[in-house]
N, C-alpha and C positions, 0 to 999 in steps of 0.2 A: 392479479397484476402480472405485465409484462414490465422488463427489467432488457434495455438493448446497451450495449454497449457491454466493456468492466468495469464490477463489483471491484471497488478497490480499498484495503483491512488494513485497517490499521491499529501498532498497539495490540499487546500481549492477546494469544486464540489468535490473530490473526491465517494459520495456519490449519487451526478448526477449520475457523470459517471457511474458508480455502478449500477446502477437502467439500465443505456439504454447499456451498457454490453449488463443487462438479456434477455433484450431485446432480441435481435438479437440472443444467445444460448450461448452464451459463459463469464462464470466464470471469472470474476474478488474480488481482495481483495482488500482495500483502508486502508488508512492509512494517521489516521487527528492527530494532535494531541490535539485534541475537539469531544463531542462525545457526545453533547445535544442532539441528535437524535438518543440514544440507536442503531443505525447503522455502527456503527465501526469497520472492521473489527483488528486493530492493534494501541489502542492509543500511541502514540506514539510521543518527541518531533523530530518532523526527526531532526531539524536544527542544535541540538544537535551526534543529529547520525551521520550525516552526517559530524559536529566537527572532534568526535572521530573519523571517519573516514583517513580523512587528516593526522590527529597527529599521525595514526601510529595506533594507541585501535581498537580492535572487536568489528561493528556497529550493531545494533538488524539486521537491514537486510544483515548484509553476515554473521551472523548467522544466517536468517530465508530461506536466496536462498539456504542453504542446504538441509530445510529440504520441499526444493518443489518437 
């Protein structure tokens, strides 16, 4: 399998998976509400962002997708 671009990892354990992707040479970004270890790339409330998108609002993830 070939992965082009970045892996985007959501929710718990995203930092763990980000490190594993890095070992494989695949860049990754993680999104989480917590940043306990100072390694989270995007600290956001994912459930709130999903809710905003569901009710027709503009969610952070939708905006950031345009910048990738």
